[in-house]
C-alpha positions in Angstrom: 0.0 0.0 0.0 1.2 3.5 -0.8 1.5 6.3 1.7 -2.1 7.2 2.5 -1.7 11.0 2.4 0.4 12.9 -0.1 1.2 16.6 0.3 4.6 17.9 -0.8 7.8 16.1 -1.3 10.9 15.1 0.7 14.5 14.5 -0.2 15.5 10.8 -0.1 17.9 9.8 2.7 21.0 7.6 2.2 20.3 3.9 3.0 21.8 2.4 6.2 21.5 -1.0 7.7 18.7 0.0 10.0 16.8 1.8 7.2 17.3 -1.3 4.9 15.8 -3.5 7.7 12.9 -1.1 8.1 12.3 -1.1 4.3 12.3 -4.9 4.2 9.9 -5.1 7.1 7.5 -2.8 5.4 7.8 -4.8 2.1 6.8 -7.9 4.0 3.9 -6.3 5.9 2.5 -4.6 2.8 2.8 -7.9 0.8 1.0 -10.0 3.5 -1.7 -7.3 4.2 -2.1 -6.5 0.5 -3.0 -10.1 -0.2 -5.3 -10.3 2.8 -3.1 -13.0 4.4 -2.7 -16.7 3.6 0.8 -16.4 2.1 3.6 -18.7 3.3 7.1 -17.4 3.9 8.3 -19.0 0.6 5.5 -17.2 -1.3 6.4 -13.9 0.4 10.0 -14.4 -0.7 9.0 -15.1 -4.2 6.7 -12.0 -4.4 9.2 -9.6 -2.8 12.5 -11.0 -4.2 13.9 -11.1 -0.7 15.9 -14.1 0.3 14.1 -16.9 2.2 16.4 -16.4 5.2 15.6 -12.6 5.3 11.9 -13.3 5.1 12.1 -16.0 7.8 14.0 -13.8 10.2 12.0 -10.6 9.7 8.7 -12.5 9.7 9.5 -13.9 13.1 10.1 -10.4 14.3 6.7 -9.3 13.0 5.1 -12.3 14.7 6.8 -11.5 18.0 5.6 -7.9 17.7 2.1 -9.2 17.2 1.7 -7.6 13.8 1.5 -10.9 11.9 0.3 -14.3 13.1 0.7 -17.9 12.0 -2.2 -20.3 11.5 -2.2 -24.1 11.4 0.2 -25.7 9.0 -1.4 -26.6 5.7 -0.2 -28.6 2.7 1.1 -26.3 0.1 0.7 -26.9 -3.7 4.1 -28.7 -4.1 3.1 -31.1 -1.3 5.3 -29.6 1.4 3.9 -28.2 4.6 3.3 -24.4 4.5 2.4 -22.2 7.4 0.3 -19.3 6.3 0.8 -15.8 7.6 -2.1 -13.4 8.4 -2.7 -10.0 9.9 -2.9 -10.4 13.7 -6.3 -10.1 15.3 -7.0 -8.2 18.6 -3.4 -7.1 19.1 -3.3 -3.5 17.8 -6.1 -1.2 17.0 -6.7 2.1 15.2 -9.4 4.5 16.3 -11.5 6.9 14.2 -14.0 9.4 15.7 -16.1 12.0 14.0 -18.5 14.9 14.3 -21.0 15.3 11.5 -23.9 17.7 11.2 -26.5 15.2 12.6 -24.4 12.6 14.5 -21.1 11.8 16.2 -19.5 8.4 15.9 -16.4 6.3 16.5 -15.0 2.9 15.5 -11.9 0.9 16.5 -10.5 -1.7 14.0 -7.8 -4.2 14.5 -5.1 -5.2 12.0 -7.4 -7.9 10.5 -10.1 -5.3 9.9 -12.4 -6.5 12.7 -14.5 -4.0 14.6 -13.5 -4.1 18.2 -15.8 -1.4 19.4 -18.0 1.4 18.0 -20.6 4.0 18.7 -23.0 6.3 16.9 -25.1 9.0 18.5 -27.6 11.2 16.7 -27.7 14.9 17.3 -28.0 18.4 15.8 -24.6 20.0 15.5 -25.3 22.6 13.0 -24.1 26.0 14.3 -22.9 24.2 17.4 -20.5 25.2 20.2 -17.3 23.1 19.9 -16.6 23.5 23.6 -19.8 21.5 24.2 -19.7 19.1 21.3 -16.1 17.9 21.4 -16.0 17.1 25.2 -19.1 15.0 24.6 -17.4 13.2 21.7 -14.3 12.7 23.9 -16.3 11.0 26.6 -17.9 8.6 24.1 -14.5 7.9 22.6 -12.9 7.4 26.0 -15.5 4.7 26.8 -14.8 3.0 23.4 -11.0 3.1 24.0 -11.5 1.5 27.4 -13.6 -1.2 25.8 -10.9 -1.9 23.2 -8.1 -2.0 25.8 -10.1 -4.5 27.9 -9.7 -6.9 24.9 -5.9 -6.6 25.3 -5.4 -4.6 22.1 -2.9 -1.8 21.9 -4.2 1.4 20.4 -1.7 2.8 17.8 -3.3 6.1 17.0 -6.5 8.0 16.5 -8.0 10.4 13.9 -10.8 12.9 14.5 -12.8 13.6 11.3 -14.4 17.0 10.8 -16.5 18.3 7.8 -14.3 21.2 6.8 -10.8 22.6 6.3 -8.3 21.4 8.9 -4.7 22.0 9.7 -3.6 18.4 10.5 -0.2 19.4 11.9 -1.6 22.0 14.3 -4.7 19.9 15.2 -6.9 22.9 14.2 -10.2 23.1 12.5 -9.8 26.1 10.3 -13.3 26.3 9.0 -16.3 24.0 9.2 -19.1 26.0 7.7 -22.0 23.7 8.4 -20.9 23.2 12.0 -20.3 26.9 12.4 -16.8 26.4 13.6 -13.9 28.7 12.9 -10.3 28.3 14.1 -11.0 25.6 16.7 -8.1 24.0 18.6 -9.9 20.7 18.5 -7.8 18.0 20.3 -7.6 19.7 23.8 -11.4 20.1 23.7 -11.9 16.4 23.6 -11.5 16.5 27.3 -9.7 14.8 30.2 -11.3 11.4 30.0 -9.9 10.8 26.6 -6.6 12.6 27.3 -6.1 10.2 30.3 -5.7 7.4 27.8 -2.6 9.1 26.3 -3.7 8.8 22.7 -2.1 10.7 19.9 -5.2 12.2 18.1 -4.8 13.9 14.7 -7.5 16.0 13.0 -8.5 15.1 9.4 -11.2 16.1 6.9 -14.1 13.7 7.0 -14.5 13.2 3.2 -10.9 12.3 2.8 -11.2 9.6 5.5 -14.4 8.4 3.9 -12.6 8.1 0.6 -9.8 6.1 2.3 -12.4 3.7 3.6 -13.8 3.3 0.1 -10.2 2.6 -1.2 -9.5 -0.3 1.2 -11.2 -3.7 1.7 -9.3 -4.1 4.9 -6.2 -2.6 6.5 -3.5 -2.5 3.9 -5.6 -4.2 1.2 -6.7 -2.0 -1.7 -9.8 -2.4 -3.8 -9.2 -3.5 -7.4 -9.3 0.0 -8.9 -8.0 2.3 -6.2 -7.8 5.6 -8.2 -11.0 7.7 -8.1 -12.7 10.9 -7.2 -14.8 10.4 -4.1 -17.8 12.5 -3.5 -19.8 12.3 -0.3 -23.4 13.4 0.2 -24.1 14.5 3.8 -25.7 17.8 4.7 -22.8 19.3 2.7 -20.9 17.8 -0.2 -17.3 16.6 0.4 -14.8 15.1 -1.9 -11.3 13.6 -2.1 -8.9 12.5 -4.8 -7.5 9.0 -4.4 -4.6 7.8 -6.5 -3.4 4.2 -6.0 -5.1 4.1 -2.6 -3.5 7.4 -1.4 -5.2 10.6 -0.6 -3.9 13.4 -2.8 -4.2 16.3 -0.4 -2.4 19.1 -2.2 0.1 21.5 -0.5 -2.0 22.1 2.6 -4.2 18.9 2.5 -7.2 20.9 1.3 -7.5 19.5 -2.3 -11.0 18.2 -3.2 -13.4 20.8 -1.8 -15.9 20.1 -4.6 -19.0 21.0 -2.5 -18.1 24.7 -2.8 -17.6 24.8 -6.5 -20.1 27.3 -7.7 -22.8 25.8 -10.0 -24.7 29.1 -10.4 -22.9 32.2 -9.3 -26.2 33.9 -8.7 -27.6 30.9 -6.9 -28.7 30.5 -3.3 -26.3 31.7 -0.5 -24.1 29.0 1.1 -22.8 28.8 4.7 -19.3 29.2 3.3 -20.1 32.8 2.2 -20.3 32.1 -1.5 -23.4 31.6 -3.8 -24.7 28.7 -5.8 -22.4 26.1 -4.3 -22.8 22.4 -5.3 -24.0 21.4 -1.9 -26.9 23.8 -2.2 -28.2 21.6 -5.0 -27.0 18.1 -4.1 -26.5 18.1 -0.3 -28.9 16.2 1.8 -31.0 19.1 3.0 -31.1 20.6 -0.5 -32.6 17.3 -1.9 -35.0 16.9 1.0 -36.2 20.5 0.7 -36.8 20.2 -3.1 -38.7 16.9 -2.5 -40.8 18.4 0.3 -39.5 15.8 2.7 -38.7 16.3 6.4 -35.1 17.3 7.0 -34.6 14.2 9.3 -35.5 11.9 6.4 -32.8 9.4 5.3 -31.5 8.4 2.0 -33.6 5.3 2.3 -36.7 7.4 2.6 -35.7 9.2 -0.6 -35.0 5.9 -2.3 -38.5 4.6 -1.3 -40.2 7.7 -2.8 -38.2 7.2 -6.0 -39.2 3.6 -6.2 -42.8 4.6 -5.7 -42.6 7.0 -8.6 -43.0 10.2 -6.7 -42.6 13.0 -9.3 -41.3 15.7 -7.0 -38.7 13.4 -5.5 -37.6 12.4 -9.0 -37.2 16.1 -10.0 -35.2 16.8 -6.8 -32.8 14.0 -7.4 -32.5 14.8 -11.1 -31.6 18.4 -10.1 -29.0 17.0 -7.7 -27.6 14.9 -10.6 -27.5 17.9 -12.9 -25.4 19.9 -10.3 -23.2 16.9 -9.6 -22.6 16.3 -13.3 -21.4 19.9 -13.7 -19.2 19.9 -10.6 -17.7 16.5 -11.2 -17.1 17.2 -15.0 -15.2 20.3 -14.1 -13.1 18.4 -11.6 -12.3 15.6 -14.0 -11.3 18.0 -16.7 -8.6 19.2 -14.2 -7.4 16.0 -12.6 -7.9 13.2 -15.2 -9.3 10.5 -12.9 -11.1 7.5 -14.5 -13.7 6.7 -11.9 -16.1 8.4 -9.5 -17.3 6.9 -6.2 -20.4 8.5 -4.6 -20.6 8.0 -0.9 -22.8 8.3 2.2 -26.2 9.7 1.2 -25.5 9.8 -2.5 -24.6 6.1 -2.7 -28.2 4.6 -2.6 -29.4 7.2 -5.2 -26.8 6.3 -7.9 -29.3 4.7 -10.3 -31.4 7.9 -10.3 -28.6 10.3 -10.3 -26.7 8.7 -13.2 -28.8 9.9 -16.2 -28.4 13.6 -15.3 -24.7 13.1 -14.4 -23.9 11.3 -17.7 -25.8 14.0 -19.6 -23.6 16.7 -18.2 -20.5 14.5 -18.7 -21.4 14.3 -22.4 -21.7 18.0 -22.7 -18.9 19.2 -20.4 -16.3 16.5 -20.1 -13.7 16.8 -22.8 -12.6 13.1 -22.4 -16.1 11.8 -22.7 -15.7 11.0 -26.4 -12.7 8.8 -25.7 -13.2 7.0 -22.3 -16.1 5.8 -20.2 -16.0 7.3 -16.7 -17.2 4.8 -14.1 -19.6 6.0 -11.5 -20.5 3.8 -8.6 -21.7 3.9 -5.0 -19.4 3.3 -2.0 -20.0 0.2 0.1 -22.6 0.8 2.9 -21.1 2.1 6.1 -22.9 4.1 8.8 -19.8 6.0 9.8 -17.2 5.8 7.0 -15.1 8.7 8.3 -14.6 6.8 11.5 -13.6 3.7 9.5 -11.2 5.7 7.4 -9.7 7.2 10.5 -9.1 3.8 12.1 -7.6 2.5 8.8 -5.3 5.5 8.6 -4.0 5.0 12.1 -3.3 1.3 11.4 -1.4 2.2 8.2 1.3 3.6 10.5 2.0 0.0 11.5 1.6 -1.6 8.1 3.8 1.0 6.2 6.3 1.6 9.0 6.5 -1.6 11.1 10.0 -1.0 12.2 8.6 1.6 14.6 6.6 -1.2 16.3 9.2 -4.0 16.1 12.0 -3.9 18.7 15.5 -3.6 17.1 17.2 -6.9 16.8 
């Protein structure tokens, strides 16, 4: 798996014995995790071009560090016994937590991708006070962390997902328009109960973590086509650019703010301060308003209205598809990505959104004459940003296992 977030470059360092060992450890973990487990040492050696002796020695270090595990000996294809290697279960965990407009959630995953604990609490956090919301989230997260540690798992890191611009290095929410937050020092506000666990919490954009969840089947294991533009449909519209399973964040990590592309410059005002933004046409509240549905309705409610042939709902979704088609076509003209994944509230509506999206592609996308842009829904997940946060935390182990394996 490639590094999950790209932003800027670094100069390569000269190789030393310790860095060579670290590189080889990561080659082994990325190979085993990338295959989903089941490889023997001999198969790892063949796939990586490392010697069998090197694979055997480093694999044992990874087993001792509880990153990999062995299962019962099986008979390999040549007829010799083979001991398959798998990601270890219930030994290390990554944590993702999130605040969205209408819920807060959290999830803890182990290296095998199993959910060790989770929570999801509904609420109304539009124009909310971060000094109230974040401590409440911190208390829920602290209870989840305690539950995970009771299983014996070691927590390797945590990510807090916020729908807005963030400074990940500073741990600051710069602007979250729909939450009404501006320049919030988020991590300290999570409160003393979570701080007592000593976690390293980083702040991330929610759509980018959702996209990472869509790019991975399990920790370290990419989906077959891991290059796409991800577009989420919550109250607002978020997006992220994924290339070979890695988030392309741009210089500041802010690339992909598709929800605030202006579809109509004289359109309705947006919380961001602009006018006619994409989320004012394709966001959850925009679709529900146009369909005359209550604002607490779900994507499933919209889907049922569509299936029943409700004309107003069909018009509302077609309008959202028209706006999405314009915004996505503009983005694809710039970034040359071959696939679009629609997530959260947009995913169940893909069959009804597609005609209008494809109509706009045919008109506005220069490459439409030459290639077919795939458009599909993300896998169902009630809290995909939490899943992505947990996966990103676990990637620190998979991509840099030397930090978790004692020096030999």
